[in-house]
Residue, then its C-alpha position, 0 to 999 in steps of 0.5 A: x563478490x559477496x552475495x547481496x541479501x535484500x530485506x523488504x520493508x513496507x510503510x503504509x500511511x493510515x490517515x496520517x496528518x503529515x506536513x506536506x505529501x498530501x492535498x490536505x497538507x495545505x489545510x491548517x491542522x484543525x481542519x486537516x484533523x477534522x477531515x482525516x478523522x471524520x467518522x464516515x471517512x474513517x469507516x470508508x478507509x477501514x472498509x477499503x483497508x480490511x477488504x483489499x490492503x490487509x488481505x493482500x498483505x496476509x496473502x504474500x507467498x514470501x512472508x519475510x517482510x515487515x510492515x509499518x503502519x504510520x498513524x497520527x497521535x490524534x486518531x480516535x482510540x476506538x479506530x486505533x484499537x480496530x487497526x491494532x486488532x486488525x493487523x495483530x496476526x500480520x507478521x512483522x507488522x508495527x504501528x507507529x504513532x507520531x505527531x504531525x511531521x514533515x512527510x519524508x521525515x515521517x515515512x523515514x522514521x517509519x522504515x527506521x522503526x523496522x529492525x534490520x535483518x542481521x544478514x541483510x546488505x540492502x533494503x527494499x523500502x516499499x510504498x503502499x497506500x491504505x486502500x490498494x492491494x498488491x499481488x501475492x508474489x510482490x514481495x517475493x518478486x521485489x526480492x528476486x529481481x533486486x538480488x539479481x540486479x545487484x549482481x550486475x550493477x554497482x551495489x552502492x547505487x540505489x535503484x527502483x523495482x516496480x510493476x507497470x501492469x494492474x487494475x483500477x477498481x472504480x467504486x460507484x453506488x451501483x458497482x465496482x468496475x475493474x479496468x486493466x491498466x498498463x503504466x508508462x511511468x511508475x505507479x506507487x503500489x508495491x513500488x520499491x527503492x533498493x539501497x544499501x542498509x544504512x542509506x537514508x534514502x527511501x521510496x517516498x524520496x521522490x514523486x513516483x511518477x518522476x523516479x526515472x529522472x533520478x534512479x535506474x528503474x526496472x519495471x515488469x508488466x508480465x502480469x497484473x500486480x496491483x489494484x488501485x481503488x478510485x473513490x471519493x476520498x482519493x488524494x490524486x486523480x485516477x490517471x493511467x499513464x498508458x493503456x486502459x481497458x475495461x475488464x468483465x468482473x467474471x473474467x477476474x474474480x478467481x484471480x482476485x481471490x487466488x492471486x491477491x487474497x481478495x474476496x470479490x463478492x465484497x467489492x460491489x459493497x465498497x462502491x455503495x458510499x451510504x452502505x460502507x459505514x454499516x458494512x464495516x461496523x457490522x463486520x467489526x462487531x462480529x469479529x470480521x474485518x471487511x467480511x474476512x475472518x482473521x485467523 
């Protein structure tokens, strides 16, 4: 049996106006664009992306992965420029500009926009949102687990790799409260579907909570592997399908920095909704994003 080689591709939807897939999809196009591209909302999204999502991608120990950021063609130019500037040093990152399209067709296009590695036999398509963070070992763990799983199963049959332990970061005007959560069903942060190269199925094919109904799923809970933010713009509720315990920030600040690439001193600022816009705009003017210098 020949050795399996897994390539890793991540698609992030950055305020993309898809047809279906989000609560805003029920709106007419004009109202949906007005809500998605409201300047205050975009400032909040950038603050989260630049403080959590982007640093965690830059912190990956296994750098052999590609990222597609899917945006709408109507995203205002200043925000497109800011996004392009912010990800300029993220290896393997491409921005795909698209008109509104059926949600699954759009994300499929995003994965296809990332070129296949010549030696790859399988692709791990990974789901991640623009306001969450993943552990620095996520890409490496997805690849290692996937290649081991392919040694003992039908390589033509897609399967899921995920992580059922992580943090909820609840933002309020007073502070940012962390809770450690243990999920019983897959959460869509750093969640991967592994399939042969050329197979059109990807991780967005099914609701992440229902994946065990359709695919074999391998999940781990040895350590916290994700940070999910809970804030006013969430498209879905903050529901943990398993246990949940509050965590004193002082106990995990070092871990956030060393294992997620996140500066914990910036988290409380994210919770002050009236301060987020100033925080992000000020950072953009002095060459920083989310308080983090991009090298």
